[in-house]
N, C-alpha and C positions, 0 to 999 in steps of 0.2 A: 203707604195706601198704594194700591193699584188704580192707576190714571185710566180715565176711559177716554178721555180728548187730547190730553197733551203728549207728545212724542218725543223725539231728541231735538226737533227744532221749532217747537211751538205746536200750534194746531193746524193742519193741511188735510185736503180732500178735495173731492169733485165739487163744484158750484151747483148748488141746488140738492146735494144730498146731505144729509148730517154727517159732520156738524156745520158744513160751511151753506148754512140757511139764513136767511135775513132773522129770523125768529131767535133762531141759536145765538146768533152773533150780537144779536143786541142784547138777549140775556147774561151773553159773557161781557159784555162792555159793563153792564149792571154791577155783574157778581165781581169784576175786577175793580169796579169802582168803589163798591164796598170795601173790597179788601185793603186796598191802596189808602182809603181814609183812615182805616184802622192803625195804619203802620205810624211810627213814630215818624215827626217831621219837623222843620225848623217854623217857628212863627206861627201866626193864627190864622194866615188864609187857608182856604180850602184848597184840596188837592189840586193841580193841573196836571194833565196829561197830553204829550202831542201825539199823533197820528200822520204817519207817511204811509204810501203805498208805492206799487209798482205801476207798470202800465196796462195792466189785466183790464178789460171793459168791466169786469166785475166788480172791481174796486171803488166804484161809484156807490154801488150798492150797500156792500159791505163797511164803506166810511161811514155812510149815512146810518147805518144799524149801530156802530158802535158808539158813533157821538148820541144816538138817542139814549142808548145804555147806560153810559156814562154821565150825562146830564141828569138822567133820572138818578142816579145814586147821588147827586149832589157834587159832581167833578166837573171843572173847567174843561175845555179843550183848544188845543192848538191845531188849525190844520195847515199841511205843507204840501198836500198835492203829491206827486211822483218824486218819490226821493229815495237812493240807496239806503238799506240797511243800517250800514254804519254811519249814515248822516244822522239817522234818527238816533242812534245811540250817540253820537256826538253832540247834537243839538240839545237832546233831554238833559245831559250832564252840564254843558254850557250856560242852558238856562235855567237850573237848578229847579227841573220840574220834578213830579213823583215818579213817573213812569214816561216809556215811550212806547208807541205801539207801531208795528210796521204788517200792511197788509199785503203778504207776499206769497210764492209758492216757490219761489227762488227760480231754479232751473227748469221746472216742471211744465207743461203745456199752458195754454192759455185757460183753460176751461177748468183748471185747478186753481185752487187759491188757498192762503192760510193766514193764520194770525201769530205773530211772536212780539213777545214783550220784551223790554230794557227795564231795569230800575232805576231809581234817579241817579246811579252813579255811573250810568253807562254800560253795565255788565248785563247778561241776561238774567231772567228772573232766576233765583234759585228754586231747585226742584220743591221745597217746602212751601213757597210762596204759590207756584204753580198747584200745589196741591190744595190750598187753602182757595183758591178760586173756582176747582172744581167743586170743594164742598160746598162753596156759596152758590154756585149754579146750579146745585140740585134744590135750593130754596126759591119760592117764590119771588117773582120781581115785584117790589112795592115803590111807587114813585115817591119821592120827595116831595113835600110840599111846596109850592110855587115860589116862596121865598127863598128857600134853599136849595133851587136845581142850579145845575151848571150852566154857564155860558160858553159858545163856542166863537173861534173867530181866527181869521187866516193869517198865518205868518209870512209876511211877501218877499223878505229877504232870506230866506232859509239856504236857498241855492248859493246865493252869494257869500253868505257865511261859512256853507261847508267847502265851496272851493280854494277860498283862503285857507282854511283848517288843512284840507290836503298839500296845499303847496309847502305848508310850513313844515311839512314832514320831510321835505327836500331841503340839503344844506344850502344856505344863501349865498355861498359864495360858489356854488354850481351852477348850472344851467344847460338846457337841451339844445343850444343853437348848433346848427348843422345836422341835427338827426330828422330823418323822416321816419315818422310811425303811424302804422295804421291802428286806430283804437276801435275794436268792436264791441259796440254796447248791448248787444243781444236784443235792440228794441225794446230795451227795460229800463229800469229806472234810474240809470245815470246817462241817458242819452243828452240831457242837456247839461251835464256836469263832467264825465270824463274828456271829452275833446278840449273844453275849456281849460281845464288843467293843464295838459301836455302842451298846449298851445302856449298859455301865458307862462310857463316856464322856459319858452323858446322853441320847442320842436314845431316842424313843419308836420302837421296831423292832416290824417286822412281819415275821416268817418265814416264806420259802416255799420250798419244794424243800428241808426239812429233816427229811425222814422216809425215810431210806435204807432200803430192805428187800435190798439185794443186786443188785438188778436194775432198778432206776428211775434210776440214776445217767444225767444229762444226759438224760433222757426226757422232752422237751418244756419242760424247764426249762434255767437257768444261761445263762451266757455265750455259747453257742452255740445258745441259742433262747431268745431275748431277747423273746419275745411274752408270756410268762407273766408275767415282771417288767412289761411294759410294762401288760397287763391289771390286775396288782396294785396299782401305783403309781396309777392311775385310780379302781381299788374302793376302795381306803383313803384317797384324796385325800391322798398324800403327797408330800412336797417334793422326795423323791429317790428314786432306787432304784439299786440295786448287787446286780449281778450276777457271781457266779465260775463258774468251770468246775470240773468232778469233784474237781481235785486242790488248787484253790484258788490257782493263780500267775496266772490271766488275769482280767480285769477288764473289763466296760462298765457304762457309768450310762445313767439315764434319769430326765430332767426332771419335773416336776410334770405336763406336759402329755403326756407318755408319749413325746418324742421320744427316740430312742436316739443315743449317743454312744460311738464305739468307742475303740480304742488310740490313731489319731493325735491325735483330738480332746481325749481326755484329756493325753495328752504335752504338747499345745500349752497348755494351761491351767495345768499344772505349771510348765512352761520358762517362761512368760511372766511368773508370778508371781514364779518365783525370779529371773528376769533384774530385774523391778522391785524386787525387795530387795536386789539385789546378792549374790545367794548363788549364781547359776549359774556353776560352774566348768568354763570352757571351752565346749563346744557341745552338740550332741545328736547321738544315733547313731540312726538308723533302718534299715531294710532295704532291699530291693530291692522289696519290696511297700509300702512307706510309701506315702502319696499325695503326689502332685507338689505339691499345693497346701500340706501341710504344709512342704515345703521351701522353697517360695514366701513362706509367711507369716512363718516363722522369718527367711528373710534380710531380711524388710521389719522385723525387731527387731533386726537386727545380730546374730543368733545362728547361729554356724557350725552345719554341718550334715554329716554323712559317711552313708554308706550302707554298711551291711555284709551279708552273707550272711544270708538266711533263717533264722531260727532264734534264740531268746532267747541261746543259747552264743556265738553269733557276736557278737551286739551287745555282751555282755558283756566278750568279748576286744577288741574294738574299743576300749570303753571303759578298759580298763586300759591297753591301748596308748598312747590319746591323753592319758591321764589325767584325763578327763572323769568326770561323777559319772550323767548322765539320758540314757536311751533305751528304746528300746521298739519294738513291733511293731503293727500297726492290729489284729490280734487280739486284743489287748488284754494281751500281756505287756509289762510296764512295770520298767524297772530304775531304781532308786535307790539309788546306790552308798553313799550317805552314810546310808541306812539299812537297807540290808541287802544280801547278797551275792548276791542272786538276784531274779529277779521275784518278786512279790507281791502278789497281788490287794487283800489287806484293806489293806496299808502303802500301797499305790498309791492305793486311794480315801482314805486318811485324807489325802494329800497333796492330792489335789484337794480335799477338805473344807477343808483349811487355806487353800488359795489363796483359796476362796469366803468363809470368815471373815474374813480378813484383809482381802480386798480388798473387802468388806461388797457383794458381787454375788452374783449367780445364775450358774448352770451355762449357761443360753443367752447371757448376757450375756458371761461370760468366755471361749465358745469362739466367739464371734459373728464374728470378724473371720476366722476360717477356715471356707470355705467349700469342702469337699470338692470334687474334679471325681470326676466318674461312672468307676465303676472296675468292671470285669466280669471275673469269675474263673471258667473254665470248667475242671472235673477232666474229663480225659481216661484213663480205667482202661485199664490195659495192663500186661503181664507182660515187655514188652520192654524192656530197662531202656538200650537205646541212646540215643543224643542224637536226638531228632525235628530237629535243625536241620540233619543230615547229608543230609536229604530234599531234593530239589531242588524239590519241590512246597512244603514247609514254607518253604525259605528265601524261595521267591518271593511268598508270601503274605506273611511279615514284612517283607519290603522294601515290598510294595505298600501295605502298613499304614503303615508310617512315611514312606514317601513322601507319603502322602494326611495323615498328621497334622502333618507338617513343623514338628516341636520343638514344637507344643501338646500332645504326650501321649505315653505310652510302651507299648512292647509288651515282654511279658517270658515267656519260656518256660523252666519248670524243672522237673525232678523232684522229687517230695515226699518228704521225709526220713523220714516216718511212715506213709505208704501207697503202695500199687502204683498210683499215678497220674502222669500229668504235669499238671503247672498252667499254663495257658495265661492271661495277665493282660493286658488293655488297658485304659488309662485316657486319660482326655482332656476336654476342655471339653464337645463335643457328644455327650451320651449315647447318642443313635440311630447316631451314627457308631461309637462303640465297641463298641456290641452286635453291630452287624454286623460288625466286624473280629475280634471275640473269637470269634464263631461260623465266619465263614470259616477263621479258623487253627485252631480246634480240629477243623473237620472234614477240616484238609490233615493234622494231627498222626493222625487215627484212620487215614486212608488209608494214611499212611506206616508 
């Protein structure tokens, strides 16, 4: 079915505008509760759902609305407050709950928000279950009798549980003593988690973006704005910098000279190390946006590579289908299925740090064999959801670009799954040519 609300990463929008309104989110909680209550589960206890959120001020309102809807459907609720998205996935699985819900708009500004779901096994809900929730959402809300209403309680030790889980992803014989690391938490959900993880593993930690006020999430900090991290690494004369996004599932890193490393480069470092250790199961999954240079670099290492649709959920689906363990996106979502069921910025950073420690090397040296090709991404704002490739002008522009690139680059047009924009991406070896064609195709999309 065509889904009205769910995109590639749950439901997302501007707070106060449908679908991110108290009324609709309460009905969403009820619809999700009804669907979850109908799924097979062990035992006779009523279903229970964990709710976490990032640090946006609207999280209070949406948390209450979800709680009310779930309770009305007869579902118990565990509240953990601000908690990274991967922490919710972990806790849902560890506590053997029916589902986990995250209230977050990831790297978006504070006046956006969203809702995403995890199933009881810690994986994102499959499309079929999200579609079932949408169907239920179209039906009237009917409250259960008082005897069958769900209850809610706080889970006070959630942060400590997750800190220990993250630390377990780093080899016990290694430590980070002698390293100075800057950790940028984006004023988001990992502000009270990430600095503790790296500190307890022995690093000297300088935290930035760790003072959320409800309005400053992702504001000139975090993975989407790495300039703050680059400046802090130089200011503190740190060995490395680690930046997460607002909900803690994306990662970028900075070396001691302030050079930035994106998801493709970090994925290469992890894959190369695992290949050397004989620990790489199968190959690596990227997306349509993965830099062509990564594909070529992995081929030189004889590591198989496959591209999924854009979105970490589709990376995960392909990993499971192929029975591989490692994949990711250039935006910084990295999935290590031997460590977690979803992308986790902290866990991914620890895999990079393990590669550096065991290889006796630095980040510039470990990533040095991968020289990314220039890649230009232009977002074209639109409310028209038709495919621009139906336009003769756009078709002609794309064809001309592909003819000139002649196999040395790529052109990709796709609608965003989280914003009302079309994304135009061009990459190749010649940066000036790539920029010229990206602007030319974007202009054709605007005209269309």
